[in-house]
C-alpha positions in Angstrom: 81.8 169.3 205.8 85.0 167.4 206.6 85.0 164.2 208.5 87.9 163.0 210.6 89.7 159.9 209.7 88.3 157.9 212.7 84.8 159.0 212.0 85.1 158.1 208.3 86.4 154.7 209.1 83.8 154.2 211.8 81.0 155.0 209.4 82.4 152.7 206.7 82.8 149.9 209.2 79.2 150.5 210.5 77.9 150.2 206.9 79.7 146.9 206.3 78.7 145.6 209.7 75.1 146.5 209.1 75.1 144.5 205.8 76.8 141.5 207.4 74.3 141.4 210.3 71.2 141.9 208.3 72.1 139.5 205.4 72.7 136.9 208.1 69.3 137.7 209.7 67.4 137.5 206.4 69.0 134.1 205.6 67.9 132.9 209.0 64.5 134.4 208.6 64.1 132.7 205.2 65.0 129.3 206.7 62.8 129.7 209.8 61.2 126.4 210.8 59.8 127.6 214.1 56.5 128.7 212.6 57.1 132.4 213.2 58.0 133.5 209.7 55.8 131.0 207.7 52.5 129.5 208.6 51.6 125.8 208.2 50.7 126.3 204.5 54.2 127.9 203.9 52.8 131.4 203.4 54.7 134.3 204.9 53.3 135.7 208.2 53.1 139.3 209.5 56.2 138.6 211.5 58.1 137.8 208.3 57.0 140.9 206.5 57.7 143.2 209.4 61.2 141.8 209.8 61.9 141.8 206.1 60.9 145.5 206.1 63.3 146.2 209.0 66.0 144.4 207.1 65.5 146.3 203.9 65.4 149.6 205.9 68.6 148.6 207.6 70.2 147.7 204.3 69.4 151.2 202.9 70.6 153.0 206.0 73.7 150.9 206.3 74.5 151.6 202.6 74.0 155.4 203.1 76.2 155.5 206.2 78.8 153.3 204.5 78.9 155.5 201.4 79.3 158.6 203.6 82.2 156.9 205.4 83.8 155.7 202.1 83.6 159.2 200.7 85.2 160.6 203.8 88.1 158.1 203.7 88.6 158.7 199.9 88.6 162.5 200.5 91.2 162.2 203.3 93.4 160.0 201.0 93.1 162.5 198.1 93.9 165.4 200.5 97.0 163.6 201.8 98.3 162.9 198.3 97.9 166.5 197.2 99.8 168.0 200.0 
């Protein structure tokens, strides 16, 4: 399958954006002082584990989408150089 230049760049940008957003979210989750992420004893709550699972899933999906976009951009550049 061949991706267009715009689709390849969009997928690559989406992967990078996903990492940026979710890394920021995990940092904020880790530093949460509102009582949602950690209970009074400092132990993680269900809220913490669910949102950490969402973040890890988003990291994996963002990485997969970004890799597909990167491969598409690289293939288009290779094709342009060859002819």
